[in-house]
C-alpha positions, -999 to 999 in steps of 0.1 A, spaced: 504 479 -214 492 505 -188 475 536 -203 451 564 -195 426 555 -222 418 527 -245 403 542 -278 413 561 -307 413 594 -291 443 607 -312 474 597 -322 484 578 -289 454 561 -285 457 548 -323 492 539 -315 485 518 -283 458 501 -300 478 491 -332 508 482 -314 488 459 -288 472 443 -320 504 438 -337 522 422 -305 491 397 -301 491 390 -339 529 380 -332 521 356 -306 524 378 -275 498 376 -248 489 414 -242 470 430 -214 460 465 -216 453 483 -183 435 514 -188 417 540 -165 391 546 -196 376 526 -224 363 542 -255 346 524 -279 340 485 -285 373 478 -307 389 446 -297 417 425 -312 423 386 -309 451 379 -280 445 414 -264 426 417 -230 415 450 -222 409 456 -184 393 490 -172 410 500 -140 394 535 -131 421 545 -106 449 534 -123 463 569 -128 451 581 -93 484 589 -74 462 592 -43 453 554 -43 471 526 -32 486 501 -55 462 473 -46 433 501 -57 450 510 -89 460 474 -102 434 455 -88 435 418 -97 467 425 -111 486 434 -81 522 416 -81 512 400 -116 543 391 -132 550 398 -170 578 399 -198 574 436 -193 550 464 -184 548 492 -209 535 526 -198 517 551 -221 512 587 -210 510 578 -173 541 589 -154 544 583 -117 578 575 -102 563 559 -71 538 536 -90 570 527 -116 589 516 -83 560 494 -73 553 479 -105 591 474 -111 591 447 -83 574 426 -102 585 431 -137 606 456 -159 591 488 -169 592 508 -200 580 540 -208 568 555 -242 578 592 -247 547 601 -272 560 638 -267 585 660 -253 582 647 -213 610 671 -203 592 703 -217 570 723 -192 549 739 -221 549 705 -238 555 720 -272 594 723 -273 597 755 -294 604 790 -288 588 802 -323 584 780 -356 616 764 -369 633 771 -335 633 743 -314 641 741 -277 676 720 -270 678 726 -233 673 698 -205 645 705 -180 655 722 -149 655 758 -132 670 774 -165 636 768 -179 619 795 -158 634 825 -172 628 813 -207 592 804 -200 586 837 -187 610 860 -210 614 841 -241 576 830 -245 583 793 -247 554 789 -224 530 794 -253 501 800 -229 481 832 -217 478 817 -182 510 815 -167 495 807 -131 494 771 -145 530 769 -152 544 760 -116 520 728 -113 533 721 -150 569 724 -141 565 698 -111 545 676 -132 574 675 -157 596 670 -129 577 641 -117 574 628 -152 612 627 -158 618 612 -124 596 579 -138 617 578 -169 647 575 -149 634 548 -129 623 526 -159 643 502 -175 639 518 -208 627 549 -224 611 542 -258 606 570 -284 595 570 -320 616 594 -336 653 608 -336 638 642 -326 622 630 -292 654 607 -287 674 638 -289 653 653 -261 656 625 -239 695 624 -243 695 661 -234 675 650 -201 701 625 -192 684 594 -200 708 566 -210 686 537 -213 669 545 -246 654 530 -278 639 543 -310 614 525 -326 597 542 -357 560 540 -360 539 520 -387 507 532 -403 473 527 -379 451 534 -407 450 509 -436 448 521 -471 414 522 -487 422 496 -512 443 504 -545 454 539 -548 420 558 -559 419 585 -582 422 619 -564 405 649 -565 430 670 -584 426 701 -563 420 687 -529 443 693 -499 439 673 -467 449 679 -431 443 656 -404 447 662 -364 439 686 -336 424 721 -348 446 743 -328 475 769 -331 505 744 -329 493 724 -358 496 755 -382 461 754 -392 459 794 -394 490 790 -419 473 763 -442 440 781 -444 458 815 -455 479 792 -479 446 780 -494 432 813 -499 462 819 -523 455 787 -543 427 774 -567 423 744 -543 398 730 -517 407 720 -483 393 694 -461 401 693 -423 399 658 -405 399 666 -366 386 688 -340 399 710 -314 394 742 -294 405 766 -322 380 752 -347 357 779 -345 385 809 -351 397 786 -379 362 788 -396 361 826 -389 392 829 -405 379 808 -437 352 832 -437 373 862 -436 396 851 -464 367 843 -486 375 805 -489 348 791 -462 331 775 -494 363 756 -502 372 746 -465 352 716 -453 358 706 -417 350 669 -415 355 665 -378 371 631 -362 368 603 -384 368 566 -380 398 549 -395 382 536 -425 365 571 -430 398 588 -428 415 561 -453 388 573 -477 394 611 -472 430 604 -476 425 584 -507 406 612 -523 429 639 -517 457 649 -541 479 661 -514 483 657 -475 496 687 -456 515 689 -423 520 725 -416 530 721 -378 545 752 -363 557 730 -334 579 699 -338 559 671 -343 574 641 -321 567 620 -353 537 629 -374 519 598 -380 495 610 -404 522 616 -429 531 582 -426 495 571 -434 494 593 -464 524 577 -479 512 542 -474 482 553 -494 505 568 -522 498 604 -516 527 630 -513 530 651 -482 540 686 -478 550 694 -441 570 716 -421 609 707 -417 607 701 -381 608 675 -355 604 638 -363 589 648 -396 623 647 -410 627 612 -403 601 598 -428 597 629 -453 623 629 -480 622 662 -496 619 662 -530 612 624 -532 580 615 -511 570 651 -507 581 687 -501 595 702 -468 590 737 -459 598 762 -434 573 760 -404 550 793 -403 559 804 -438 527 811 -457 543 818 -489 564 786 -487 535 764 -480 515 781 -508 543 775 -533 550 741 -523 513 730 -527 507 749 -557 539 733 -573 523 698 -567 488 706 -573 499 717 -610 521 684 -617 498 654 -615 528 631 -627 553 643 -601 525 637 -574 521 601 -583 557 596 -586 563 609 -550 530 589 -540 546 557 -551 579 567 -536 563 571 -502 543 539 -503 577 521 -512 595 537 -483 566 528 -458 569 492 -471 605 489 -465 611 510 -433 580 516 -414 562 482 -412 543 466 -385 570 437 -383 597 461 -377 577 477 -348 570 445 -331 607 434 -334 618 467 -323 595 465 -292 604 429 -283 642 437 -285 635 467 -261 614 442 -238 642 419 -238 671 445 -231 648 460 -202 644 426 -188 682 422 -188 687 454 -170 659 446 -146 673 412 -134 708 424 -133 706 456 -114 692 471 -83 662 496 -90 672 528 -108 
């Protein structure tokens, strides 16, 4: 596996660590090549090697790969490192797969015009007027857009050279298909935070949200919804809009009911999930997957989430939780209030979610999917010329 960082620095980091550990536990010899190593977490069967220049396009392949130059492997799996020239070099020795953890064909990266209105177009010159005129850039700094556009073009070139593009939801798979990628595999995630023992008694009025504290995650919408309810909110995460969210809570008079817990270690996050009555995912952008929701269901907690993106692959509306229109404060407050007032329904939804995870979103199914993708990629690599 080739990645920019080894560490739980977000959903991607958590997934890379969990997938590496799961593959190793299945008997695969896993080597992770990372530009940065954060933390001391290691797993049996996983060798982690720091190669500071692995993401440096100015460096030669020898400088980037160090002792791994020319190393042969069943497959080389890239995570958040898209460089067509580097892919071509690595493909001389082994098949290459690249994971799409987001929307690699979107210049803004967030893939929506406004909440609930996802973009469906392929990357290309037609993006330019939409970025400028329709507001899908979602930035106050348009001068960065030309560089971002070129970076996306380069990233898609990497995916087209690879032997397989891996996504984790139908939403991202649709995006890859719209950009003309034919060699694709969808391999759903599995929970990376182990549940905190047996389902613990929840705080009856507590709602939890976990993730980056920024606009696209819908934190403003959630805090406004909480202000309309007799409920408390725990925010697990950090982000550039945290100060603004604290001010919003003060302005709405709910500061004493909103606790900002910061980034938490997996065990601590598991405890917070177990202590919550409901886990919320009020995202405005189409989440590529929404891993926290899966972890909530594994802990038998119902989820109230925006009906957008990859969330709809695992959230069964009315069964494992409730789906609401993204950005709709009234709908979010209504769904949260409905479940907060009905403990029996919460418990039933939590158990349904736990059963769904146990059957459809397991480590073994993920490992089986990866190994099948690696074998298919190897067949393509052996049977054809570089893409």
